[in-house]
C-alpha positions as CSV (number, residue, x, y, z in Angstrom):
1,M,-0.1,0.0,0.0
2,L,1.1,3.6,-0.5
3,V,2.7,5.5,2.4
4,R,2.3,9.3,2.2
5,I,5.5,11.3,2.0
6,N,5.0,14.6,3.8
7,E,8.5,16.0,3.2
8,T,8.2,17.3,-0.3
9,G,10.2,20.4,0.4
10,S,12.9,18.3,2.1
11,L,13.1,16.0,-0.9
12,I,14.0,19.0,-3.1
13,A,16.4,20.4,-0.6
14,Q,18.2,17.1,-0.1
15,H,18.5,16.6,-3.8
16,N,20.1,20.1,-4.2
17,I,22.4,19.6,-1.2
18,L,23.7,16.3,-2.2
19,R,23.9,17.0,-5.9
20,A,25.9,20.0,-5.1
21,Q,28.4,18.0,-3.2
22,L,29.3,16.2,-6.5
23,E,30.8,19.6,-7.7
24,G,29.7,18.9,-11.3
25,G,30.7,21.6,-13.8
26,N,27.3,21.5,-15.4
27,M,25.1,20.3,-12.5
28,Q,21.6,21.9,-12.6
29,C,19.4,22.7,-9.6
30,T,16.0,21.2,-8.9
31,L,13.3,23.8,-8.3
32,Q,9.9,22.1,-8.7
33,Y,7.9,19.3,-7.1
34,D,5.6,18.0,-9.8
35,Y,2.4,16.0,-8.9
36,S,2.2,14.4,-12.3
37,M,5.5,12.8,-11.5
38,V,4.2,11.8,-8.0
39,K,1.5,9.8,-9.8
40,N,4.0,8.1,-12.0
41,S,6.2,7.3,-9.0
42,E,3.1,5.8,-7.2
43,R,2.3,3.4,-10.0
44,E,6.0,2.2,-10.0
45,A,6.1,1.9,-6.2
46,M,2.9,-0.2,-6.1
47,K,4.6,-2.7,-8.4
48,C,6.9,-3.5,-5.5
49,S,9.6,-4.2,-8.1
50,C,12.7,-2.1,-8.5
51,N,14.8,-1.1,-11.5
52,T,12.1,-2.4,-14.0
53,G,10.4,0.7,-15.2
54,Q,13.4,2.8,-16.3
55,L,13.3,1.7,-19.9
56,Y,9.5,2.3,-20.5
57,S,8.8,5.3,-18.5
58,M,8.7,8.8,-19.9
59,Y,10.5,10.1,-16.9
60,G,13.8,9.0,-15.3
61,I,13.4,6.8,-12.3
62,A,15.4,6.0,-9.2
63,Y,14.6,3.4,-6.5
64,Y,15.3,3.0,-2.9
65,Y,14.7,0.0,-0.6
66,S,14.5,-0.3,3.1
67,A,13.9,-3.5,4.9
68,I,10.9,-4.3,7.3
69,P,11.1,-4.4,10.2
70,G,12.7,-1.0,10.4
71,P,11.9,2.8,10.6
72,L,9.9,4.5,7.9
73,P,12.4,6.1,5.5
74,S,12.7,9.8,5.7
75,A,13.4,12.2,2.7
76,A,17.2,12.4,3.9
77,D,17.2,8.5,4.0
78,I,15.7,8.2,0.4
79,V,17.9,10.8,-1.3
80,G,20.9,9.7,0.9
81,G,20.5,6.2,-0.5
82,F,20.7,7.4,-4.0
83,Y,23.9,9.4,-3.2
84,D,25.4,6.4,-1.3
85,D,24.8,4.1,-4.2
86,G,27.3,6.1,-6.2
87,S,29.8,7.2,-3.5
88,L,30.4,3.6,-2.5
89,N,30.2,1.8,-5.9
90,Y,30.7,4.3,-8.8
91,D,34.1,5.0,-10.3
92,Y,33.7,8.3,-12.3
93,A,37.2,8.1,-14.0
94,L,36.4,4.7,-15.4
95,N,32.5,5.1,-15.7
96,T,32.2,1.8,-14.0
97,C,30.3,0.2,-11.0
98,A,31.6,-2.1,-8.4
99,S,31.3,-5.8,-9.4
100,G,27.9,-7.2,-8.5
101,E,26.4,-3.7,-8.0
102,T,24.3,-1.4,-10.1
103,C,24.7,2.4,-10.2
104,D,21.7,3.2,-12.3
105,N,19.9,4.9,-9.4
106,F,22.9,6.9,-8.5
107,K,23.4,8.0,-12.2
108,Q,19.7,8.9,-12.4
109,F,20.0,10.9,-9.2
110,A,23.2,12.6,-10.4
111,W,22.2,13.2,-14.0
112,Y,23.3,16.7,-14.7
113,Q,20.1,17.9,-16.2
114,A,17.3,18.8,-13.6
115,N,14.0,20.6,-13.4
116,A,11.2,18.8,-11.4
117,L,10.8,15.6,-9.5
118,G,8.0,13.8,-7.8
119,C,8.4,10.8,-5.3
120,A,6.2,8.2,-3.7
121,M,6.6,5.2,-1.4
122,A,4.9,1.8,-0.9
123,R,4.9,-0.8,1.9
124,C,5.4,-3.9,0.2
125,Q,5.0,-7.6,1.4
126,A,7.8,-8.5,-0.9
127,V,10.2,-6.3,-2.9
128,T,11.9,-7.8,-5.9
129,G,14.7,-6.4,-8.1
130,P,18.3,-5.3,-7.9
131,C,17.7,-2.4,-5.5
132,A,16.7,-4.9,-2.7
133,G,20.0,-6.9,-3.0
134,A,20.3,-9.9,-0.8
135,N,16.8,-9.0,0.6
136,S,15.0,-9.5,-2.7
137,G,11.7,-11.1,-2.1
138,S,11.5,-9.8,1.5
139,A,9.1,-7.2,3.0
140,G,10.2,-3.6,2.9
141,Y,9.5,-0.1,1.8
142,L,10.1,0.8,-1.8
143,A,10.5,4.5,-2.5
144,V,10.5,5.8,-6.2
145,C,11.5,9.2,-7.5
146,S,10.6,10.4,-11.0
147,Y,12.7,13.0,-12.8
148,T,12.1,15.3,-15.8
149,Y,15.1,14.0,-17.6
150,K,16.2,10.4,-18.1
151,A,19.8,9.5,-17.6
152,L,21.9,7.8,-20.1
153,T,23.2,5.1,-17.9
154,D,26.1,4.1,-20.2
155,E,27.6,7.6,-19.9
156,V,29.0,9.7,-17.0
157,P,26.2,11.6,-15.4
158,F,27.9,15.0,-15.4
159,V,31.0,16.7,-16.4
160,V,33.7,17.7,-13.9
161,G,34.8,21.4,-14.2
162,P,38.5,22.6,-14.4
163,R,40.0,22.3,-10.9
164,N,36.8,20.6,-9.7
165,R,35.1,24.0,-9.9
166,P,31.2,23.8,-9.8
167,C,29.3,25.8,-12.4
168,S,32.1,25.9,-15.0
169,Y,29.8,24.9,-17.9
170,C,26.4,26.4,-16.9
171,A,23.9,27.1,-19.9
172,S,23.5,30.8,-20.9
173,N,20.0,30.9,-19.2
174,E,21.4,29.6,-15.9
175,K,22.5,33.0,-14.6
176,F,23.2,31.9,-10.9
177,C,25.7,29.6,-9.4
178,S,23.4,28.7,-6.4
179,Q,24.9,26.4,-3.8
180,N,27.3,25.1,-6.4
181,L,24.5,24.4,-9.0
182,C,23.7,26.0,-12.3
183,C,20.4,27.6,-11.7
184,P,18.1,30.2,-13.4
185,V,17.3,31.7,-10.0
186,E,18.6,31.5,-6.5
187,I,17.7,28.3,-5.0
188,G,14.6,28.5,-2.7
189,S,13.4,31.8,-4.5
190,I,10.7,30.5,-6.9
191,Y,8.6,27.6,-7.6
192,S,5.9,26.7,-10.1
193,P,2.8,28.2,-8.4
194,F,0.2,26.1,-10.0
195,G,-0.2,23.2,-12.4
196,G,-2.9,20.6,-13.4
197,A,-6.3,21.0,-14.7
198,F,-7.2,24.4,-13.1
199,N,-5.9,26.8,-15.7
200,L,-5.4,30.5,-14.8
201,A,-4.4,33.4,-17.0
202,M,-1.3,35.4,-15.8
203,S,-3.6,38.3,-15.2
204,D,-5.4,36.2,-12.6
205,M,-2.2,35.6,-10.5
206,V,0.1,37.9,-8.5
207,L,3.7,36.9,-7.4
208,L,4.1,36.3,-3.6
209,Y,7.3,37.7,-2.3
210,R,8.9,36.8,1.0
211,F,10.9,39.3,3.1
212,F,12.5,38.9,6.5
213,N,12.7,42.0,8.8
214,N,15.9,41.5,10.6
215,A,15.2,44.5,13.0
216,I,12.2,42.8,14.6
217,R,12.7,39.1,13.3
218,S,9.5,39.0,11.5
219,N,8.4,37.2,8.3
220,L,6.6,39.2,5.6
221,L,4.6,37.9,2.6
222,V,3.8,40.7,0.2
223,T,2.0,40.8,-3.1
224,D,1.5,44.6,-3.6
225,P,4.2,45.8,-6.1
226,L,4.5,49.1,-4.4
227,V,5.3,47.5,-1.0
228,V,7.8,45.2,-2.7
229,Q,9.6,48.1,-4.2
230,Q,9.6,49.9,-0.8
231,Y,10.8,46.9,1.2
232,R,13.7,46.3,-1.4
233,S,15.1,49.7,-0.5
234,I,15.3,49.1,3.3
235,P,18.6,47.4,4.3
236,A,17.1,45.7,7.3
237,M,14.8,43.8,5.1
238,G,16.1,40.5,3.8
239,N,14.7,40.1,0.3
240,L,14.1,36.4,-0.4
241,G,12.5,36.9,-3.6
242,P,9.2,35.5,-5.0
243,I,8.3,32.1,-3.7
244,G,5.2,31.4,-5.8
245,A,2.0,33.1,-6.8
246,V,-1.5,33.5,-5.5
247,V,-4.8,34.3,-7.0
248,R,-5.8,38.0,-7.0
249,R,-9.5,37.5,-6.3
250,Y,-12.0,34.9,-5.5
251,M,-13.0,32.8,-8.6
252,T,-16.0,30.5,-8.8
253,S,-14.1,27.9,-10.8
254,C,-12.1,27.2,-7.6
255,P,-14.6,27.0,-4.7
256,T,-12.0,26.1,-2.2
257,L,-10.2,29.4,-2.6
258,R,-9.9,31.5,0.7
259,P,-8.8,35.0,1.5
260,I,-5.2,35.3,2.9
261,H,-5.5,37.5,5.9
262,H,-2.4,39.4,7.1
263,I,-2.5,40.2,10.8
264,Y,0.2,41.7,13.1
265,S,0.8,41.3,16.8
266,P,2.1,44.5,18.5
267,T,2.9,42.4,21.5
268,H,5.2,40.0,19.8
269,M,6.0,42.3,16.8
270,M,5.2,39.4,14.5
271,D,3.4,39.3,11.2
272,F,1.2,36.3,10.5
273,Y,-0.8,35.0,7.5
274,T,-3.7,32.7,7.6
275,I,-6.7,31.5,5.4
276,N,-8.3,29.8,8.4
277,E,-11.2,32.1,9.3
278,E,-11.5,30.6,12.9
279,V,-7.8,31.4,13.6
280,Y,-8.2,34.7,12.0
281,Q,-11.1,35.7,14.3
282,Q,-9.4,34.3,17.4
283,R,-6.3,36.2,16.7
284,L,-8.2,39.4,16.4
285,R,-9.8,38.8,19.8
286,Q,-6.2,38.3,21.2
287,G,-5.3,41.8,20.1
288,Y,-3.8,41.2,16.6
289,Q,-4.2,44.0,14.1
290,N,-5.8,43.4,10.8
291,R,-3.5,44.4,7.9
292,G,-5.8,43.4,5.1
293,I,-6.0,40.6,2.4
294,I,-3.0,39.9,0.3
295,G,-4.6,37.4,-2.2
296,Y,-6.4,34.0,-2.2
297,A,-5.1,30.5,-1.7
298,V,-6.4,26.9,-0.9
299,P,-6.2,24.9,2.3
300,G,-4.7,21.8,0.9
301,P,-2.2,20.4,-1.7
302,R,-3.5,19.7,-5.4
303,Q,-6.6,21.7,-4.8
304,C,-7.2,23.7,-7.9
305,G,-3.8,22.7,-9.1
306,S,-1.8,24.2,-6.2
307,S,1.7,22.8,-5.8
308,L,3.3,25.1,-3.1
309,A,2.7,24.7,0.6
310,I,3.4,27.3,3.2
311,F,4.3,25.8,6.6
312,D,4.3,27.4,10.1
313,F,7.3,27.0,12.4
314,Y,7.3,28.3,16.0
315,S,10.6,29.5,17.4
316,A,10.6,29.2,21.2
317,A,13.9,31.1,21.3
318,Y,12.4,34.2,19.7
319,S,8.7,33.6,20.5
320,V,7.6,34.1,16.9
321,V,6.1,32.1,14.1
322,V,8.0,31.9,10.9
323,Q,6.1,30.9,7.7
324,L,8.1,29.1,5.1
325,Q,7.5,27.6,1.5
326,N,8.7,24.0,0.6
327,S,12.3,25.0,-0.1
328,T,15.9,24.8,1.1
329,D,14.9,27.2,3.8
330,V,13.1,24.4,5.6
331,E,16.4,22.5,5.7
332,R,18.1,25.6,7.0
333,L,15.6,26.0,9.8
334,F,16.1,22.3,10.9
335,R,19.8,23.1,11.0
336,G,19.1,25.9,13.5
337,Q,19.6,28.8,11.0
338,I,17.1,31.6,11.0
339,P,15.6,32.0,7.6
340,G,16.3,35.3,5.9
341,V,19.5,36.0,7.7
342,F,22.7,34.0,8.2
343,R,23.8,35.5,11.6
344,Y,22.2,38.5,13.1
345,S,25.4,40.0,14.6
346,M,28.8,39.3,13.0
347,K,32.3,40.6,13.3
348,V,32.9,42.6,10.1
349,V,36.1,43.6,8.3
350,A,35.5,46.9,6.5
351,L,37.1,46.8,3.0
352,L,37.7,50.5,2.7
353,S,39.0,52.5,-0.2
354,G,38.4,55.9,1.6
355,G,35.4,56.6,-0.6
356,K,31.9,57.3,0.4
357,D,30.3,54.0,-0.7
358,S,32.6,51.6,1.3
359,C,32.2,53.9,4.4
360,F,28.3,54.2,4.0
361,N,28.1,50.4,3.7
362,L,29.9,50.0,7.0
363,M,27.5,52.5,8.5
364,K,24.7,50.2,7.2
365,C,26.4,47.0,8.8
366,V,26.6,48.7,12.2
367,Q,23.0,49.9,11.8
368,N,22.0,46.3,11.2
369,G,23.6,45.0,14.4
370,H,27.0,43.9,13.2
371,Q,30.3,44.8,14.9
372,A,32.9,46.8,13.0
373,T,36.2,45.0,13.9
374,C,39.0,46.2,11.6
375,V,39.7,48.1,8.5
376,A,41.3,46.4,5.4
377,N,42.8,48.3,2.4
378,L,44.6,47.5,-0.8
379,R,47.2,50.2,-1.6
380,P,49.1,50.7,-5.0
381,P,52.8,49.9,-5.4
382,D,55.1,52.8,-4.1
383,G,55.4,55.6,-6.6
384,I,51.8,55.1,-8.0
385,D,48.9,57.2,-7.0
386,D,46.2,56.1,-9.5
387,L,46.6,52.5,-10.3
388,E,44.7,51.3,-13.3
389,S,42.4,48.8,-11.7
390,Y,39.0,47.4,-12.4
391,M,38.5,46.5,-8.7
392,F,40.0,49.0,-6.4
393,Q,40.2,52.8,-5.8
394,T,43.8,53.8,-5.0
395,V,43.5,57.7,-5.3
396,G,43.5,59.0,-1.7
397,H,45.1,55.9,-0.2
398,E,47.3,58.2,1.8
399,G,44.3,58.9,4.0
400,I,43.3,55.4,4.9
401,S,45.4,55.2,8.1
402,T,43.7,58.5,9.1
403,I,40.2,57.1,8.5
404,A,41.1,54.0,10.5
405,E,42.3,56.2,13.3
406,A,39.0,58.2,13.1
407,L,37.1,55.0,13.4
408,E,39.3,53.8,16.2
409,L,39.8,50.6,14.4
410,P,43.0,48.6,13.6
411,L,44.1,48.8,10.0
412,I,45.4,45.9,7.9
413,S,47.0,47.0,4.5
414,R,48.4,45.2,1.6
415,T,50.2,46.1,-1.6
416,I,48.4,45.3,-4.9
417,H,51.0,43.1,-6.7
418,G,48.5,41.6,-9.3
419,S,46.7,43.1,-12.2
420,S,43.3,42.6,-13.9
421,S,44.4,39.3,-15.4
422,N,40.9,37.7,-15.5
423,C,38.5,40.2,-17.0
424,E,35.6,37.7,-17.3
425,I,32.3,38.7,-15.5
426,E,32.6,35.4,-13.5
427,Y,35.7,35.0,-11.5
428,F,37.8,31.9,-10.7
429,D,41.2,31.5,-9.1
430,T,43.7,33.2,-11.4
431,T,47.4,33.5,-10.6
432,N,48.7,37.1,-10.6
433,D,45.2,38.7,-10.6
434,E,44.6,41.6,-8.2
435,V,41.6,39.7,-6.7
436,E,44.2,37.2,-5.2
437,D,45.7,40.1,-3.2
438,M,42.3,40.9,-1.9
439,K,41.9,37.2,-0.8
440,Q,45.1,37.3,1.1
441,L,44.2,40.5,2.9
442,L,40.9,39.1,4.0
443,L,42.6,35.8,5.1
444,E,44.9,37.9,7.3
445,A,41.9,39.8,8.7
446,K,40.3,36.5,9.5
447,K,43.4,35.1,11.1
448,L,44.1,38.2,13.2
449,Y,40.5,39.4,14.3
450,N,38.3,36.3,13.7
451,V,36.0,38.3,11.4
452,E,33.0,36.6,10.1
453,A,31.9,39.0,7.2
454,V,33.2,41.5,4.9
455,S,31.7,45.0,4.3
456,S,32.1,46.4,0.7
457,G,30.5,49.4,-1.2
458,A,29.4,47.5,-4.3
459,I,26.4,49.3,-5.9
460,A,26.0,48.3,-9.5
461,S,29.2,46.6,-10.8
462,N,28.6,42.8,-11.3
463,Y,32.3,42.6,-12.1
464,Q,33.3,43.7,-8.6
465,K,30.6,42.1,-6.6
466,N,31.0,38.7,-8.2
467,R,34.7,38.7,-7.3
468,I,34.0,39.8,-3.7
469,D,31.3,37.3,-3.3
470,Y,33.6,34.5,-4.8
471,I,36.5,35.2,-2.5
472,C,34.1,35.4,0.5
473,E,32.6,31.9,-0.3
474,R,36.1,30.5,-0.9
475,I,37.3,31.5,2.5
476,D,34.0,31.1,4.4
477,L,33.0,34.8,5.1
478,E,29.7,36.4,4.5
479,S,29.6,39.3,2.0
480,L,27.5,42.3,3.3
481,T,26.6,44.6,0.5
482,Y,23.6,46.7,1.7
483,L,24.0,49.3,-1.3
484,W,23.7,46.7,-4.0
485,Q,21.3,47.6,-6.8
486,R,19.9,50.7,-4.9
487,D,18.7,53.7,-7.0
488,Q,21.8,55.9,-7.1
489,V,20.0,59.3,-6.7
490,A,18.2,58.0,-3.6
491,L,21.3,56.3,-2.2
492,L,23.3,59.6,-2.5
493,N,20.5,61.6,-0.8
494,D,20.4,58.9,1.9
495,M,24.2,59.3,2.4
496,M,23.8,63.1,2.6
497,E,20.8,62.9,5.1
498,Q,22.8,60.5,7.3
499,Q,25.5,63.2,7.5
500,L,28.2,61.4,5.5
501,D,30.5,64.1,4.0
502,A,33.0,63.3,1.4
503,V,35.3,65.4,-0.9
504,I,36.0,64.7,-4.6
505,V,39.5,63.5,-4.9
506,K,39.4,62.4,-8.7
507,T,37.3,63.4,-11.7
508,A,37.2,61.6,-15.0
509,S,34.0,62.6,-16.8
510,M,32.7,65.1,-19.3
511,G,31.3,68.1,-17.4
512,L,33.4,67.6,-14.2
513,L,36.4,69.9,-14.8
514,P,39.1,69.0,-12.3
515,N,40.1,72.6,-11.7
516,V,36.5,73.3,-10.6
517,Y,35.4,70.1,-8.8
518,L,38.5,68.7,-7.1
519,G,38.3,69.2,-3.5
520,K,34.4,70.2,-3.5
521,T,32.2,68.0,-1.4
522,V,29.6,65.6,-2.8
523,R,26.9,67.8,-1.1
524,E,28.2,70.8,-3.0
525,S,28.3,68.9,-6.4
526,F,25.0,67.0,-6.0
527,E,23.0,69.3,-8.4
528,K,25.7,69.1,-11.0
529,F,25.6,65.3,-10.8
530,L,21.8,65.4,-11.4
531,Q,22.3,67.7,-14.4
532,L,24.9,65.5,-15.9
533,K,22.7,62.5,-15.3
534,N,20.0,64.0,-17.3
535,D,22.5,65.2,-20.0
536,Y,24.7,62.3,-20.5
537,G,23.5,59.5,-18.3
538,F,26.1,60.2,-15.6
539,N,26.2,57.8,-12.7
540,V,25.5,60.0,-9.7
541,C,27.3,57.7,-7.3
542,G,30.3,57.6,-9.7
543,E,29.9,53.8,-10.4
544,G,31.2,54.4,-14.0
545,G,34.4,55.8,-12.7
546,E,33.1,59.4,-13.2
547,Y,34.6,60.6,-9.8
548,E,36.1,59.2,-6.6
549,T,35.8,60.6,-3.1
550,M,37.5,60.7,0.3
551,V,35.2,60.7,3.4
552,V,36.1,63.4,5.9
553,H,33.0,62.8,8.3
554,C,30.6,60.0,9.0
555,P,28.6,59.2,12.2
556,L,31.1,56.3,12.9
557,F,34.0,58.7,13.2
558,K,35.2,59.7,16.7
559,R,37.0,62.7,15.2
560,R,36.6,64.7,12.0
561,I,39.2,64.6,9.3
562,V,40.7,67.8,8.0
563,I,42.7,67.8,4.8
564,E,45.3,70.5,5.1
565,H,47.7,70.2,2.1
566,V,47.1,68.6,-1.3
567,E,48.7,68.6,-4.8
568,R,46.6,68.7,-8.0
569,V,47.6,66.3,-10.7
570,I,45.8,66.9,-14.0
571,N,46.1,65.2,-17.2
572,E,44.5,67.4,-20.0
573,S,45.4,65.1,-22.9
574,N,41.7,64.4,-23.2
575,C,40.1,67.9,-23.9
576,I,36.5,66.5,-23.6
577,A,36.9,64.7,-20.2
578,P,40.2,65.7,-18.6
579,V,41.3,63.5,-15.7
580,G,42.5,64.9,-12.5
581,Y,43.2,63.9,-8.9
582,L,44.4,65.1,-5.5
583,K,47.5,63.8,-4.0
584,I,47.1,64.2,-0.2
585,H,50.3,65.4,1.5
586,R,48.8,66.3,4.9
587,M,45.8,65.6,6.9
588,R,44.8,65.6,10.6
589,L,42.1,64.6,13.0
590,Q,40.1,67.3,14.7
591,E,37.8,67.1,17.8
592,Y,34.2,67.6,17.2
593,D,33.0,70.8,18.8
594,L,29.5,71.5,19.8
595,N,28.9,74.2,17.0
596,F,29.6,71.4,14.5
597,K,27.1,69.2,16.3
598,W,24.4,71.9,16.2
599,K,25.0,72.3,12.4
600,L,24.6,68.5,11.9
601,I,21.3,68.7,13.8
602,Q,20.1,71.7,12.0
603,R,21.0,70.1,8.6
604,K,19.0,67.0,9.6
605,M,16.0,69.1,10.6
606,S,16.1,71.1,7.5
607,N,15.3,68.1,5.6
608,V,12.0,67.5,7.3
609,S,8.8,69.5,7.1
610,T,8.1,70.8,10.6
611,S,4.4,71.4,9.9
612,K,3.9,67.6,9.5
613,I,6.1,66.4,12.5
614,L,6.3,66.5,16.2
615,P,10.1,66.7,17.0
616,Y,11.3,65.7,20.5
617,A,14.7,65.1,22.0
618,S,15.8,62.5,24.5
619,C,19.1,64.0,26.1
620,L,21.6,62.8,28.4
621,L,22.9,65.9,30.1
622,C,25.8,65.6,32.6
623,R,24.8,61.9,33.2
624,Q,21.1,63.1,34.0
625,N,18.2,61.7,31.9
626,G,15.8,64.4,30.7
627,R,13.1,64.5,28.1
628,A,11.3,67.4,26.5
629,E,8.8,68.0,23.6
630,F,8.9,71.0,21.3
631,K,6.5,72.8,19.0
632,S,9.0,73.3,16.2
633,A,12.4,72.5,15.0
634,A,13.7,76.0,15.8
635,E,12.6,75.7,19.4
636,F,14.3,72.4,19.6
637,I,17.6,73.9,18.2
638,D,17.4,76.9,20.6
639,H,17.0,74.6,23.5
640,L,20.1,72.6,22.4
641,R,22.2,75.8,22.3
642,T,21.4,76.6,26.0
643,M,22.7,73.1,27.1
644,H,26.0,73.4,29.1
645,C,28.3,70.4,28.6
646,T,31.7,69.7,29.9
647,K,34.5,67.6,28.6
648,E,35.5,64.4,30.2
649,G,38.3,62.1,28.9
650,G,38.5,64.1,25.6
651,S,34.9,63.9,24.6
652,Y,31.6,65.6,25.6
653,I,29.4,63.8,28.0
654,C,26.3,65.6,26.7
655,H,24.7,63.7,23.8
656,A,21.6,64.6,21.9
657,A,19.5,62.2,20.0
658,L,16.8,63.3,17.7
659,N,13.8,61.3,16.8
660,V,11.2,62.5,14.3
661,V,7.7,61.2,14.6
662,K,5.3,61.7,11.6
663,Q,1.7,62.4,12.5
């Protein structure tokens, strides 16, 4: 008789995990669980005979046998059995199987092509065939998995890449090397939402996105495109992509459709989604807030062709419910990893060039709970100021030690010996490439300070981000890039609003004359950047090499940087876009005075309409707590000016924190 398999998500996850361990150069990921394949597997399992249907089935088939008496096999047991069949018996170099064994099940499991699978299991009074081995004819469980593609059992199942490097031979439509597998999307990000006889037009469907709010550790399911766009711009939101699709509205052709209620608990700071009307009403009585309906779904598998389940998991450690789809995230949860975030607080090495982007990303790391541990910088060889590099900014390298001192962090520095030897978009280990210098630098940071993550200022360059991500993966570090793919105008505004000040130290663009703009601040040049963007498609953050900067103030600095003496170096051989840079000869650190603090607060307040806000300050004055509310920003500033603060240990012990509450 058939035995129900409830671990469909785990079946997919285990296939991807174990196939990835084979490190095939062309090994594809599995993304879908197909119920038509389940039906095929059920028919094969009920035969209680293994290795008999492979020749005649339209699908590839693999069999797993487990003796009775014995425990009911799990998804991990079934897929692990396929994997063990090869690891124990198959010789890839000779494409042969151990004497007396069959490796057909392994070859089917390891066949490089993948798309969907469907599995079933039967309890049999007698299982016959090679998969049962010496137990042939004895009682047992027979599990069968059907696959989209049939393996050619007389050939090797996959191609090994150079240096055993996974994803060496991915097809052009497989844009991601996800978990060492060639994949059109990141594993766990999207599955086929519907299949079967219930046909829907695309206009009837809406993608269901999953986000994870790291700040309050809450899971969010979103269908509104405007909300999706908003959440993508918030660094604290882990964007886990579309996980499927739901129906926009109730349809009589599917009578089991139910509204998906979004409710929120202010007590637990937890978002929850349900189609169970009784649960919905009970939660409202318990004080949950109604956040509306995000779409329609069904209460069970296969109803109206549904193929994606959303499961509830309760975390006793955090007192929250996390809702996950059938995906690799389920496996990660069972391993004790919180979905949506790898580790909430990590020790971070700041890969700094001195420019605004790398410094601002470090600010975002700290804002998201990570610990800035050290600064790492790659400097040009002696006698070179502006190294020709696709990866690293070297203009202004003289100021890196001062920036590290302003941050009060230790500095690790290394000379760039390599060049841009490997110019392909996807990077692999290349002798004498400048990326290998970065690898050694980060290994040193890991050895000296036990860092767990790398902060870098990548915004739009796939070339740069792919290399940073590759090196991080190779040396087991997380890559933190909070600025990645952000709108550049909004990002630059964000930098200025958060009081990051940077001066231009290099210009290399039409419209940015070095004699005019070298030494100017980004804030002073912002309107010019917008004009050049409209006229010539100028990258306002300088992502195209239009300009480079040196940060002189950011909220992480303990003291402000003052540049005292520079030399202008200008190459006017290109009359359309002359290149110029500043060689910094002398700079120093300066204590922040109160007048500078007032200016920062006034600048922040000037960006907010006081007619729509109620500003208030929570101040620590001479170690005494006080709180006051004010009618206007001007009244607030005047009050701050009257505060009397004293110095203690080189710093002021009066600190003002401004919060703005919209009404």
